[in-house]
Structure formats: structure tokens, C-alpha cells
N, C-alpha and C positions, 0 to 999 in steps of 0.2 A: 392231566387229562381234563377234558371239559365235556359238557353235555352236548346233545345233538341239536339244541335249539339256539339259534343265533338271536340275541336280544340285547337291547340297550340296558344300562343300569336302571333307568327309570321303569322300563317295561318289566324288568326282573322284580323290582320292588312291588309293582302292581300285581304280578302273578303270585308272589308270596302272600300278599294281602288276600287275594282271591282264595288261595289254597287253605289259608288258616282262618278265614272268615273275619278278617280285619277290615277296618274302615278305609277303603281306597282313597277317600277324600283327604285323608291325612298325609298321603304321599304327594309331595310337591316336587315338580321338576325344577332343576336349577342348571344354569349354564356352567360349564366347567371353568370358564374364565372368571366367574364370580366366586369360585371356591378358593382361589389364591393359594393353592397347594405349593409347597416349596419344591417338590419334585414334579417334573412334567409327566403327564399321563397321556396316552394316546386316546383320541376320540373313540376309536374302535379297538377294543381289546379282545375281540372274539378270536377263538382258536379254530383251526381247521382240523376236524376230527375224521376226515375222510379215510385216512389210512387206518385208524383205529376201527372204524366201521367195517372196513373191508377185511381186516386181519383178525380181529378179536372175536372170540365166541360170545362173550358178554358185550353187546354193543352199547355205545353211549345212549343214554336215555333222553327222550324229549323232556322239556321242562315240566310240563304238567304231571306226567307220570312219576317223574323224579321227586317232585314236591309231595305227591300223594304217598310215595314210599317213605319219605322223611316224616310226614305227619303220622303215618301208621307206626313207624319205629319209635317215635316220641311217645305215643300213647302206650306202647308196650313197655316202655321204660318206667312208667309211673307205678 
């Protein structure tokens, strides 16, 4: 399953930095071609959660609220 926000890997990293009060300037974009991974990766790895949104009682969360829940649960674990 996936969340309800379609985002790039770079935007995802920026949102994590925002949610946890980290320095966004440390997040650097990089071309997938520059990574030279041995396994090929799709440029767009987003998933369609439309069916899950229609059928499930607990809907996929948007990214910002999901990160807030994660942050809250991490604080509770301390």
C-alpha cells in the first residue's frame, strides 16, 4: 500500500525534512542516471491508491498528516 500523495523521491525527502525540522538545504537533487545503480529503477514509482481509497474504511493518508503521525508516534516511543 502507498500514501495518497504522489511525490518524487526528492520532494519526499524535502517533506521529511520539513516535518522533522531538519535543514532542507542538505537535501540535494540528483539525476537517476548519475546514481549508476546496478538494477534499473523507474523514473516514476508512484502507486495508484484509488481502489484502496474507494474500498477501505481507513483511507490512505496524504503525506503531511502521515509524517505528523510518524513524528507523534516516535515521540511516544521515547
